[in-house]
N, CA, C and O atoms as a GROMACS GRO file, in nm:
protein
  412
    1MET      N    1   8.833  10.524   5.444
    1MET     CA    2   8.789  10.589   5.566
    1MET      C    3   8.870  10.532   5.683
    1MET      O    4   8.891  10.411   5.693
    2ARG      N    5   8.914  10.619   5.766
    2ARG     CA    6   8.993  10.581   5.882
    2ARG      C    7   8.904  10.527   5.994
    2ARG      O    8   8.797  10.582   6.022
    3ARG      N    9   8.949  10.419   6.058
    3ARG     CA   10   8.874  10.359   6.170
    3ARG      C   11   8.903  10.438   6.297
    3ARG      O   12   9.019  10.464   6.330
    4LEU      N   13   8.799  10.475   6.367
    4LEU     CA   14   8.814  10.550   6.491
    4LEU      C   15   8.851  10.457   6.606
    4LEU      O   16   8.811  10.341   6.608
    5CYS      N   17   8.925  10.510   6.701
    5CYS     CA   18   8.962  10.430   6.817
    5CYS      C   19   8.844  10.421   6.914
    5CYS      O   20   8.749  10.499   6.908
    6THR      N   21   8.852  10.324   7.002
    6THR     CA   22   8.750  10.306   7.105
    6THR      C   23   8.758  10.423   7.203
    6THR      O   24   8.867  10.459   7.248
    7PRO      N   25   8.644  10.483   7.235
    7PRO     CA   26   8.646  10.594   7.332
    7PRO      C   27   8.705  10.550   7.467
    7PRO      O   28   8.684  10.436   7.510
    8ILE      N   29   8.775  10.638   7.531
    8ILE     CA   30   8.832  10.608   7.662
    8ILE      C   31   8.790  10.715   7.762
    8ILE      O   32   8.753  10.827   7.724
    9THR      N   33   8.796  10.680   7.887
    9THR     CA   34   8.770  10.773   7.995
    9THR      C   35   8.899  10.789   8.074
    9THR      O   36   8.965  10.690   8.106
   10ARG      N   37   8.934  10.909   8.104
   10ARG     CA   38   9.052  10.936   8.185
   10ARG      C   39   9.009  11.006   8.312
   10ARG      O   40   8.920  11.092   8.313
   11ALA      N   41   9.074  10.968   8.420
   11ALA     CA   42   9.048  11.032   8.549
   11ALA      C   43   9.183  11.069   8.609
   11ALA      O   44   9.281  10.996   8.592
   12ALA      N   45   9.189  11.180   8.677
   12ALA     CA   46   9.314  11.224   8.738
   12ALA      C   47   9.289  11.258   8.885
   12ALA      O   48   9.187  11.317   8.920
   13GLY      N   49   9.383  11.220   8.966
   13GLY     CA   50   9.376  11.253   9.108
   13GLY      C   51   9.497  11.336   9.147
   13GLY      O   52   9.604  11.323   9.087
   14MET      N   53   9.480  11.420   9.245
   14MET     CA   54   9.590  11.505   9.288
   14MET      C   55   9.581  11.522   9.438
   14MET      O   56   9.473  11.528   9.496
   15ALA      N   57   9.696  11.530   9.500
   15ALA     CA   58   9.700  11.552   9.645
   15ALA      C   59   9.807  11.656   9.677
   15ALA      O   60   9.913  11.660   9.616
   16ILE      N   61   9.776  11.737   9.772
   16ILE     CA   62   9.872  11.833   9.826
   16ILE      C   63   9.887  11.799   9.973
   16ILE      O   64   9.788  11.789  10.046
   17PHE      N   65  10.010  11.782  10.016
   17PHE     CA   66  10.031  11.745  10.156
   17PHE      C   67  10.155  11.816  10.210
   17PHE      O   68  10.241  11.860  10.134
   18ARG      N   69  10.160  11.826  10.340
   18ARG     CA   70  10.275  11.885  10.406
   18ARG      C   71  10.385  11.779  10.416
   18ARG      O   72  10.364  11.672  10.474
   19ASN      N   73  10.499  11.809  10.360
   19ASN     CA   74  10.612  11.717  10.358
   19ASN      C   75  10.680  11.717  10.496
   19ASN      O   76  10.737  11.818  10.536
   20PRO      N   77  10.673  11.606  10.568
   20PRO     CA   78  10.733  11.602  10.702
   20PRO      C   79  10.885  11.608  10.700
   20PRO      O   80  10.948  11.628  10.804
   21CYS      N   81  10.945  11.590  10.584
   21CYS     CA   82  11.092  11.592  10.573
   21CYS      C   83  11.146  11.721  10.514
   21CYS      O   84  11.268  11.740  10.506
   22ALA      N   85  11.059  11.810  10.472
   22ALA     CA   86  11.103  11.935  10.408
   22ALA      C   87  11.188  12.018  10.503
   22ALA      O   88  11.153  12.035  10.620
   23GLY      N   89  11.298  12.069  10.452
   23GLY     CA   90  11.385  12.155  10.530
   23GLY      C   91  11.471  12.082  10.632
   23GLY      O   92  11.539  12.145  10.712
   24LYS      N   93  11.469  11.949  10.628
   24LYS     CA   94  11.548  11.870  10.722
   24LYS      C   95  11.650  11.787  10.646
   24LYS      O   96  11.621  11.736  10.537
   25ASP      N   97  11.766  11.773  10.703
   25ASP     CA   98  11.869  11.687  10.645
   25ASP      C   99  11.860  11.551  10.712
   25ASP      O  100  11.913  11.531  10.821
   26GLN      N  101  11.792  11.458  10.647
   26GLN     CA  102  11.777  11.326  10.707
   26GLN      C  103  11.779  11.220  10.598
   26GLN      O  104  11.736  11.243  10.486
   27ASP      N  105  11.830  11.104  10.634
   27ASP     CA  106  11.838  10.993  10.540
   27ASP      C  107  11.719  10.899  10.551
   27ASP      O  108  11.688  10.829  10.455
   28ASN      N  109  11.652  10.895  10.665
   28ASN     CA  110  11.539  10.807  10.686
   28ASN      C  111  11.413  10.875  10.629
   28ASN      O  112  11.360  10.968  10.688
   29LEU      N  113  11.368  10.826  10.517
   29LEU     CA  114  11.252  10.886  10.450
   29LEU      C  115  11.128  10.798  10.464
   29LEU      O  116  11.035  10.810  10.384
   30SER      N  117  11.125  10.713  10.564
   30SER     CA  118  11.013  10.620  10.581
   30SER      C  119  10.880  10.693  10.600
   30SER      O  120  10.775  10.640  10.563
   31GLN      N  121  10.882  10.812  10.656
   31GLN     CA  122  10.757  10.889  10.668
   31GLN      C  123  10.696  10.915  10.531
   31GLN      O  124  10.574  10.913  10.515
   32LEU      N  125  10.782  10.939  10.432
   32LEU     CA  126  10.732  10.965  10.298
   32LEU      C  127  10.682  10.838  10.231
   32LEU      O  128  10.590  10.844  10.149
   33PHE      N  129  10.740  10.723  10.265
   33PHE     CA  130  10.690  10.596  10.213
   33PHE      C  131  10.545  10.578  10.258
   33PHE      O  132  10.459  10.538  10.180
   34ASP      N  133  10.520  10.608  10.386
   34ASP     CA  134  10.385  10.595  10.442
   34ASP      C  135  10.288  10.691  10.374
   34ASP      O  136  10.173  10.655  10.347
   35VAL      N  137  10.333  10.812  10.346
   35VAL     CA  138  10.249  10.910  10.275
   35VAL      C  139  10.212  10.854  10.138
   35VAL      O  140  10.095  10.859  10.098
   36GLY      N  141  10.310  10.799  10.066
   36GLY     CA  142  10.284  10.743   9.933
   36GLY      C  143  10.185  10.630   9.937
   36GLY      O  144  10.095  10.624   9.853
   37ALA      N  145  10.200  10.540  10.033
   37ALA     CA  146  10.107  10.426  10.043
   37ALA      C  147   9.965  10.474  10.071
   37ALA      O  148   9.870  10.425  10.011
   38GLY      N  149   9.951  10.569  10.161
   38GLY     CA  150   9.817  10.622  10.192
   38GLY      C  151   9.755  10.694  10.075
   38GLY      O  152   9.636  10.678  10.047
   39LEU      N  153   9.835  10.774  10.005
   39LEU     CA  154   9.783  10.845   9.888
   39LEU      C  155   9.746  10.748   9.777
   39LEU      O  156   9.644  10.765   9.710
   40GLY      N  157   9.829  10.645   9.757
   40GLY     CA  158   9.799  10.548   9.652
   40GLY      C  159   9.663  10.483   9.672
   40GLY      O  160   9.584  10.472   9.579
   41ARG      N  161   9.637  10.441   9.793
   41ARG     CA  162   9.509  10.375   9.823
   41ARG      C  163   9.393  10.475   9.814
   41ARG      O  164   9.293  10.448   9.747
   42ALA      N  165   9.406  10.589   9.880
   42ALA     CA  166   9.294  10.685   9.885
   42ALA      C  167   9.259  10.740   9.747
   42ALA      O  168   9.142  10.746   9.710
   43LEU      N  169   9.360  10.781   9.671
   43LEU     CA  170   9.332  10.838   9.539
   43LEU      C  171   9.275  10.733   9.444
   43LEU      O  172   9.184  10.763   9.367
   44THR      N  173   9.328  10.612   9.448
   44THR     CA  174   9.277  10.507   9.359
   44THR      C  175   9.132  10.473   9.391
   44THR      O  176   9.050  10.459   9.300
   45GLU      N  177   9.100  10.460   9.518
   45GLU     CA  178   8.961  10.431   9.555
   45GLU      C  179   8.867  10.540   9.506
   45GLU      O  180   8.758  10.512   9.456
   46GLU      N  181   8.909  10.664   9.519
   46GLU     CA  182   8.827  10.777   9.473
   46GLU      C  183   8.813  10.776   9.321
   46GLU      O  184   8.704  10.797   9.268
   47LEU      N  185   8.924  10.752   9.251
   47LEU     CA  186   8.920  10.755   9.105
   47LEU      C  187   8.839  10.641   9.045
   47LEU      O  188   8.777  10.659   8.940
   48LEU      N  189   8.838  10.526   9.110
   48LEU     CA  190   8.760  10.414   9.057
   48LEU      C  191   8.612  10.448   9.046
   48LEU      O  192   8.543  10.397   8.958
   49HIS      N  193   8.563  10.534   9.135
   49HIS     CA  194   8.422  10.574   9.131
   49HIS      C  195   8.392  10.662   9.010
   49HIS      O  196   8.276  10.678   8.971
   50MET      N  197   8.495  10.718   8.950
   50MET     CA  198   8.476  10.807   8.835
   50MET      C  199   8.478  10.732   8.701
   50MET      O  200   8.435  10.785   8.599
   51LEU      N  201   8.527  10.608   8.703
   51LEU     CA  202   8.542  10.533   8.578
   51LEU      C  203   8.420  10.446   8.552
   51LEU      O  204   8.358  10.394   8.644
   52SER      N  205   8.386  10.432   8.424
   52SER     CA  206   8.272  10.347   8.387
   52SER      C  207   8.316  10.203   8.361
   52SER      O  208   8.231  10.115   8.346
   53ALA      N  209   8.446  10.178   8.357
   53ALA     CA  210   8.500  10.044   8.334
   53ALA      C  211   8.628  10.031   8.416
   53ALA      O  212   8.686  10.131   8.458
   54PRO      N  213   8.672   9.908   8.439
   54PRO     CA  214   8.797   9.891   8.514
   54PRO      C  215   8.915   9.959   8.442
   54PRO      O  216   8.918   9.962   8.319
   55PRO      N  217   9.009  10.012   8.518
   55PRO     CA  218   9.124  10.077   8.455
   55PRO      C  219   9.214   9.976   8.384
   55PRO      O  220   9.225   9.861   8.425
   56ASN      N  221   9.277  10.022   8.277
   56ASN     CA  222   9.372   9.934   8.209
   56ASN      C  223   9.516   9.985   8.221
   56ASN      O  224   9.609   9.917   8.178
   57CYS      N  225   9.533  10.102   8.277
   57CYS     CA  226   9.667  10.152   8.302
   57CYS      C  227   9.660  10.270   8.399
   57CYS      O  228   9.553  10.327   8.421
   58TYR      N  229   9.773  10.303   8.455
   58TYR     CA  230   9.780  10.422   8.540
   58TYR      C  231   9.921  10.477   8.534
   58TYR      O  232  10.016  10.407   8.497
   59ALA      N  233   9.934  10.603   8.571
   59ALA     CA  234  10.064  10.669   8.572
   59ALA      C  235  10.073  10.753   8.697
   59ALA      O  236   9.972  10.780   8.762
   60LYS      N  237  10.192  10.793   8.731
   60LYS     CA  238  10.213  10.877   8.849
   60LYS      C  239  10.311  10.987   8.814
   60LYS      O  240  10.400  10.969   8.731
   61GLN      N  241  10.294  11.099   8.878
   61GLN     CA  242  10.381  11.215   8.853
   61GLN      C  243  10.394  11.291   8.983
   61GLN      O  244  10.307  11.283   9.070
   62HIS      N  245  10.500  11.363   8.997
   62HIS     CA  246  10.520  11.439   9.119
   62HIS      C  247  10.577  11.578   9.089
   62HIS      O  248  10.638  11.601   8.985
   63SER      N  249  10.556  11.664   9.181
   63SER     CA  250  10.610  11.799   9.176
   63SER      C  251  10.623  11.846   9.320
   63SER      O  252  10.538  11.817   9.404
   64SER      N  253  10.728  11.918   9.349
   64SER     CA  254  10.746  11.962   9.487
   64SER      C  255  10.791  12.108   9.491
   64SER      O  256  10.829  12.166   9.390
   65ASP      N  257  10.785  12.162   9.610
   65ASP     CA  258  10.824  12.302   9.625
   65ASP      C  259  10.974  12.314   9.647
   65ASP      O  260  11.046  12.214   9.643
   66ARG      N  261  11.020  12.432   9.670
   66ARG     CA  262  11.164  12.457   9.682
   66ARG      C  263  11.225  12.404   9.810
   66ARG      O  264  11.347  12.398   9.822
   67TRP      N  265  11.142  12.364   9.908
   67TRP     CA  266  11.195  12.317  10.035
   67TRP      C  267  11.222  12.167  10.035
   67TRP      O  268  11.288  12.116  10.126
   68ALA      N  269  11.174  12.097   9.937
   68ALA     CA  270  11.194  11.952   9.933
   68ALA      C  271  11.323  11.918   9.859
   68ALA      O  272  11.359  11.984   9.762
   69GLU      N  273  11.390  11.818   9.905
   69GLU     CA  274  11.508  11.770   9.836
   69GLU      C  275  11.466  11.682   9.719
   69GLU      O  276  11.354  11.631   9.716
   70MET      N  277  11.556  11.663   9.623
   70MET     CA  278  11.527  11.581   9.505
   70MET      C  279  11.485  11.439   9.543
   70MET      O  280  11.403  11.378   9.474
   71LYS      N  281  11.539  11.387   9.650
   71LYS     CA  282  11.508  11.249   9.688
   71LYS      C  283  11.369  11.234   9.752
   71LYS      O  284  11.323  11.122   9.770
   72HIS      N  285  11.304  11.343   9.786
   72HIS     CA  286  11.173  11.335   9.852
   72HIS      C  287  11.064  11.287   9.757
   72HIS      O  288  10.981  11.204   9.796
   73ASP      N  289  11.061  11.336   9.634
   73ASP     CA  290  10.955  11.298   9.540
   73ASP      C  291  10.955  11.147   9.512
   73ASP      O  292  10.850  11.084   9.522
   74PRO      N  293  11.069  11.089   9.476
   74PRO     CA  294  11.068  10.944   9.454
   74PRO      C  295  11.035  10.865   9.581
   74PRO      O  296  10.980  10.756   9.572
   75ALA      N  297  11.067  10.919   9.697
   75ALA     CA  298  11.036  10.848   9.822
   75ALA      C  299  10.886  10.838   9.844
   75ALA      O  300  10.839  10.742   9.904
   76VAL      N  301  10.810  10.936   9.796
   76VAL     CA  302  10.665  10.930   9.808
   76VAL      C  303  10.608  10.834   9.703
   76VAL      O  304  10.519  10.755   9.734
   77LEU      N  305  10.658  10.841   9.581
   77LEU     CA  306  10.596  10.768   9.471
   77LEU      C  307  10.646  10.626   9.450
   77LEU      O  308  10.566  10.538   9.417
   78ASP      N  309  10.772  10.602   9.467
   78ASP     CA  310  10.825  10.475   9.422
   78ASP      C  311  10.815  10.357   9.518
   78ASP      O  312  10.767  10.252   9.477
   79PRO      N  313  10.858  10.368   9.642
   79PRO     CA  314  10.864  10.247   9.724
   79PRO      C  315  10.730  10.183   9.757
   79PRO      O  316  10.718  10.061   9.754
   80GLU      N  317  10.629  10.263   9.788
   80GLU     CA  318  10.507  10.205   9.843
   80GLU      C  319  10.378  10.242   9.771
   80GLU      O  320  10.274  10.184   9.802
   81ILE      N  321  10.379  10.333   9.678
   81ILE     CA  322  10.251  10.380   9.622
   81ILE      C  323  10.187  10.278   9.528
   81ILE      O  324  10.064  10.269   9.522
   82CYS      N  325  10.265  10.202   9.456
   82CYS     CA  326  10.209  10.111   9.356
   82CYS      C  327  10.139   9.990   9.416
   82CYS      O  328  10.040   9.943   9.361
   83LYS      N  329  10.188   9.940   9.526
   83LYS     CA  330  10.128   9.821   9.588
   83LYS      C  331   9.981   9.845   9.623
   83LYS      O  332   9.896   9.764   9.585
   84PRO      N  333   9.947   9.953   9.696
   84PRO     CA  334   9.805   9.973   9.726
   84PRO      C  335   9.721  10.004   9.601
   84PRO      O  336   9.603   9.971   9.597
   85VAL      N  337   9.781  10.066   9.501
   85VAL     CA  338   9.707  10.092   9.377
   85VAL      C  339   9.669   9.960   9.313
   85VAL      O  340   9.553   9.941   9.274
   86ARG      N  341   9.764   9.868   9.301
   86ARG     CA  342   9.735   9.738   9.241
   86ARG      C  343   9.634   9.659   9.326
   86ARG      O  344   9.550   9.588   9.271
   87GLU      N  345   9.642   9.672   9.458
   87GLU     CA  346   9.546   9.604   9.544
   87GLU      C  347   9.404   9.655   9.520
   87GLU      O  348   9.309   9.576   9.512
   88VAL      N  349   9.390   9.786   9.507
   88VAL     CA  350   9.256   9.846   9.489
   88VAL      C  351   9.199   9.810   9.352
   88VAL      O  352   9.079   9.782   9.342
   89ILE      N  353   9.281   9.811   9.247
   89ILE     CA  354   9.229   9.783   9.113
   89ILE      C  355   9.224   9.634   9.082
   89ILE      O  356   9.174   9.593   8.977
   90GLY      N  357   9.276   9.552   9.174
   90GLY     CA  358   9.265   9.408   9.156
   90GLY      C  359   9.377   9.346   9.076
   90GLY      O  360   9.355   9.247   9.005
   91GLY      N  361   9.495   9.400   9.085
   91GLY     CA  362   9.610   9.341   9.016
   91GLY      C  363   9.675   9.439   8.922
   91GLY      O  364   9.659   9.560   8.934
   92GLY      N  365   9.749   9.385   8.829
   92GLY     CA  366   9.819   9.467   8.731
   92GLY      C  367   9.966   9.437   8.733
   92GLY      O  368  10.021   9.394   8.834
   93LYS      N  369  10.028   9.460   8.619
   93LYS     CA  370  10.171   9.438   8.611
   93LYS      C  371  10.240   9.573   8.594
   93LYS      O  372  10.180   9.670   8.548
   94VAL      N  373  10.365   9.576   8.632
   94VAL     CA  374  10.444   9.697   8.620
   94VAL      C  375  10.520   9.691   8.488
   94VAL      O  376  10.586   9.591   8.459
   95THR      N  377  10.511   9.797   8.410
   95THR     CA  378  10.579   9.802   8.282
   95THR      C  379  10.668   9.924   8.277
   95THR      O  380  10.625  10.034   8.312
   96ASP      N  381  10.790   9.906   8.233
   96ASP     CA  382  10.882  10.016   8.213
   96ASP      C  383  10.840  10.088   8.085
   96ASP      O  384  10.845  10.028   7.978
   97ILE      N  385  10.799  10.213   8.095
   97ILE     CA  386  10.746  10.282   7.978
   97ILE      C  387  10.852  10.311   7.872
   97ILE      O  388  10.818  10.334   7.756
   98LEU      N  389  10.978  10.310   7.909
   98LEU     CA  390  11.083  10.336   7.810
   98LEU      C  391  11.111  10.213   7.724
   98LEU      O  392  11.139  10.226   7.604
   99THR      N  393  11.103  10.094   7.784
   99THR     CA  394  11.134   9.972   7.709
   99THR      C  395  11.012   9.887   7.681
   99THR      O  396  11.019   9.793   7.602
  100ASN      N  397  10.898   9.919   7.744
  100ASN     CA  398  10.775   9.842   7.735
  100ASN      C  399  10.792   9.699   7.784
  100ASN      O  400  10.720   9.609   7.742
  101ALA      N  401  10.888   9.679   7.872
  101ALA     CA  402  10.912   9.546   7.927
  101ALA      C  403  10.854   9.536   8.068
  101ALA      O  404  10.855   9.633   8.144
  102SER      N  405  10.802   9.419   8.101
  102SER     CA  406  10.753   9.396   8.237
  102SER      C  407  10.872   9.393   8.332
  102SER      O  408  10.975   9.333   8.303
  103VAL      N  409  10.853   9.458   8.446
  103VAL     CA  410  10.961   9.461   8.546
  103VAL      C  411  10.909   9.410   8.680
  103VAL      O  412  10.984   9.403   8.777
   0.00000   0.00000   0.00000
């Protein structure tokens, strides 16, 4: 007989926002860093209320419309979003999902 895995709970958060850099040719994307930090904190706080136990992992994904440049999505997610997420959940390490190594 096969042993069943421990049940898990998954929660997902989503945000839609107006991109302040859409349609503009600019190199300073700090406005998007601020958006990412705010979303990271707000969504994580909301999602924690949905879980019955502390989270053991999280992931992030992005999608944008035709007016955003390719560099806009990583500017929201990468520079500042993880720090507030780790602060809200009380820590955590960053792992590269391709190599499973701590970074």
